[in-house]
N, C-alpha and C positions, 0 to 999 in steps of 0.2 A: 865788632871786635875782630882785630887779624887774629885768631885762634892758628896758621900754622907759622905768620910772621915770629909770634911768641913764641910758637914752640921750637922752631929753629933758634930764635936769638938762646933760649934757655940752654937747651942741648950744645952751645959751644961754648959754653964755663960751666955746663954740672954734666954728671953721665947721665941722670934721664929726668923726666918731668909725668907729671900725669895730668891727662885730660878728661875731665868731667862734663858728663852731657847730662840732659833730660834728655829719654829717651821715649817715656810718654807721661802725660800730665792731667788726670784726672780731677772731678771736680773743682771746689776752691784750691789754687797751686799759686806761689809766688811767683813760677816763670811758666814758660810755655816748654813746647818738646821742642827741643832742638837749640837749649839755651846751651851754652859751654860754660867754666873758666878752665883754666891755665896755670896749674897750680903745682909751684916746685919744692926740692925735697925738703928745702927748710921751714916752711908753710905759706909762703909768697905768694899769690897771685894776680892773676888779670883776670875779668871778668867779675861775673857774678850769675850766681842762680835765684838771688832772691833774697840772700838774706836771713838773718834770722835762724834758729836749730840747723834748719835743712842745710843749709851753706856751713856752718858751724861744721859739724859733721863730716860734710864730705870731704872741706881740706884738711879737717886731721885724717880722716883715711886717708884720702889722695896723696897725704904729703908722708904718713907710713909706707905707701904701698910705692912710693915714689923713691923713697927711700933703699929699697932693694934692690934698685936698676934690674929689677928682672921685667921683661917684658912678660904683660897682664891684661888678662880682660877680665874684670868682673861685674854681676849685675845685682843689684836690689833695687827688691821693691819699699815704699815706706810710705804707710799713712801717717800723714802728720800728724791728728789729733793722739789715737792711743800710743805709737812711738817713739815720737819727740815731744808731747805735750803742748802742740802748738795748733792754736783757735780755727785756722783755715778750713780743716776735715775735708782736705781733700789727700791725693793717693800719688803718689810719682814715682816712677820708675829713674833709676840713677846707675849711670856706665861708669866705671873709673879706669881708665884705659893707660898705662902705664909705655912711655915710649924711651929707646935712649938711642944710643950712637947706630944699631942696627936700624934704626928709623930712618937713621939720615936721609939716605940720597929719596925718602918719596916724599919724607921734610919739605927738603926743598924742592921737590916739585911742587906740592902742594900754595908753596909759599908765594913762590911764583904766577902759578894763577891768582894766586887772593892782589898781587901787587897789580895786576890784571885791572881788577874792579870787575872781575865776573862772579857770574855767581854761579857754580858747578857743583855737580853731584857726584856720590864714590860709595862704589860697595864696597865688602869686606868681608870674607868668612870668618865665623866661628870656630879657633878648631882648637883643642886641650886650653882651654882656658885663655888662647891669645888670639887677636887676629892679624889674618895672613894680610900682605900690604893692600893698602888699599889703590882702586882701580878710576879712573875716570870715565861715568857713566855719559848715558842721555839724560840733561838733566830732569830732575826730579820736581813738579809741581805741586805735588802735594802736603808733603810733611819735611821738615826738616832732617830729623831724625827717627828712624824709625826698626821693629827687625825683624825681619821678612824668614819665614820658616822653606824650606824647600828640600826634595828627602834626602839630601847630606848633611841637612844641620841650620842652624839659623845662619843669617846675612844679614848683617849693617849698612842700613842704605840709608843716604846722609848729605846736606845740604851744604855746601860752607858758602860765605859770603852775603850780598845784601843787597836788594832790589833797593836802587838812590833815581830818587826825585829829581830830574834836572832842574833847575832853578837860575832862570836867568833874571836877575835883580843890577837894578836900575837905578844909580844914585849912590853915592860913599858917603852922604852926608853923619848927621849923628846918628839919628834912627836903623840907617843903613848900615854901619858901624856896627850897633848893637843887636841889630838881627842877625846879622854875619855872629855873633857871635851866640845868640842863642842856638841858633843853627849848626853849630858847631860842631857837638856830640850825635845829631841826628840825620836820619839816611836820604839826608840832600847833600849833591853833586853842584855848586854854585859857584857860577860865571858873572862877577861884578865888575859892574860896566858903567864907567863916567868919562866921558871927554876931560876930567880935567886930572893928571895924574897926579898931580901934590894932593891932593883928597884922598889917596890910600894910604894905609898904615904901613908900614914898612916892612911886616909880617901881620901874618892870615890864618887860621886855622888848613890846616891838610886838605879840606873839601873843597877853598876857595882857588878861584883861577881870576885875577884879576884884566882886566882890555880895558886899553884905552882908546875911544875909538874920537872924530871930529863928530859923527855921528853915531850915536852908539846903537839907535834902531840898524843900525846895518846887520847888527850882530846874528838879528834874529833868521836872516838868510840861510843860516848854518844849526839853529838850532833844532834838536830832534820835535818827534811827534810827541804829544803828551807831555811839555814840561813846562813847567811853571813861568808865568810871568809876571812883577811886580814891579811898577816903578812906583819910585818916590826921587824926583832927582831934585833939582835945587828953581828947576823952571816950567811950570805949569803947562806953558807951550809945549816943551819937548816932552813932557807926562802925555798929554795929548796925542804927540806923531810917535808915540812909542804904543800906546795903547793902540792908533788907525793899523798899522802896521798888524800886532798882534791880533787883534779882531779878525783882520781882512784874511791874515794867512790860513784860520780856520781849522786850526791842529792841535790848539795848545790845552791843556785841559785847565787852567786858569789863568786867566788874564786880571789881576788888581792894581786898582791907582792907590795910593793913600790920601786920604782926603777927607774933607765933610760932603753931607747929602746936596749942600749948595754948590759944593765941586762936580761931585757928580750928576746935575741939571746942567750945569752948565755945558758939561763934554757930553753929554746923552744930545743936546742942541748941537754943538761945534761939530761932531762926529756927524750924527743924520744930514749937515751941509755938507761934508769933505764924502757924502752917498754913501757911508756904512748905515747898515740897514737897522730896521729898530732891531729885528732877531737878534743879529750882532750885537748891537748895544748893550741889549739884555745880560747877554754875558760876561760883561762887565764888572767887576767885583768893585766896590768904592761907596762907603768906607771900607777900611779892610781890617780884617783884625776879629775878636772878641772884646764885640762894643762896645758891650757890658764893663769891661774897666776903663773910668772916668781919667786914670790919672793920665797926665801930657810927657811924662818922665822919659824918654828915650826906651829907657830898657823896659818897662813897663809896656810903651806900643807895641816892642820886639818880641816879648814875652806873648802878647794878646795874639800876633802876627802868627810868630813860630807855632800856636798852638791851634790855631785856624789850618794851617796848611798842612800840620800831622791830621787833620782829620779829615783832611780833604784828600790827605794823600791813603791812609787807612782805607778811608773807605772808596778810592777809585780802585786799590789791590781787590779788596773783596768783592767789587761788580765784577772786576776783569774775572775774579778766581770764581763768582758764578757760574759765570758765561761759558768757561773753559767747562765746567762742571756738567753745564747742562749742554755741551757741542758734543764731551764725550758719551753721557746718555740717550744721545741721539743716533749717534755711531753705534753703539753697542746694537741699536735696538734696530738700525738697519741688519 
């Protein structure tokens, strides 16, 4: 969610709004630390902290606070069972911050950073139940929101934006169209490639860029390392060509092609004949998606692929985070 973009828009027409943030989450809770909502004075809101009574009470308290139009910062620890009667059993710390016209310069700056689709961190001191102006700092990797105590009091350290996986999707057929819609709300930046310009729909989700090239595989030259590559074009020969380019590059996190086990066997033989090693060919994913889903409806196929891509993306981030943690331990050990 574009937190600061929503806040900037609300402050154009209202005196104030409230930012609700999950600061910590222990045990079974609806959402994790760093989850946020923007709440208007009238109770309208953007985002979610998980629904249920926790969210209902947060919206009520935030809208009441926003109606004062006075800058403020409050923190409440909520035990979901004893305090709210929810069965989750977890415990969460919720911050409610009221922002008004005094914050517009900072809000506009942070909204600009969001528009650049970058991940950035800020810090602000808690003083007299208010936050000082947020300062952009070196990116925090470990937490999206946390309170840090220092000699002068509490400092709120936050990370905004989201890590979005680059996905190069080849093919604007029925499944390609369904997949673009399925991935619209998920953390992927999609470069959608086809050689036939008339196959693309006129409007696409915000996270999609349409590219039309006579040789679609050429776009991989500018693709970032770690990108996902997925081929589902109208031509098996073109799918094979794309897979060969993607596998030989040896820098993509995922290389998948839509098809059956029979198609995979044929591609293995043909790719090997082109000089692609068995080691590289073994990295090719085919069939793609959640194979337990048997429906051949484009939307069902797309749903299965979306689940698989999301699982792979999360696993990759967890592995990277574990690697960073190990590197930090080694550094401190030295």
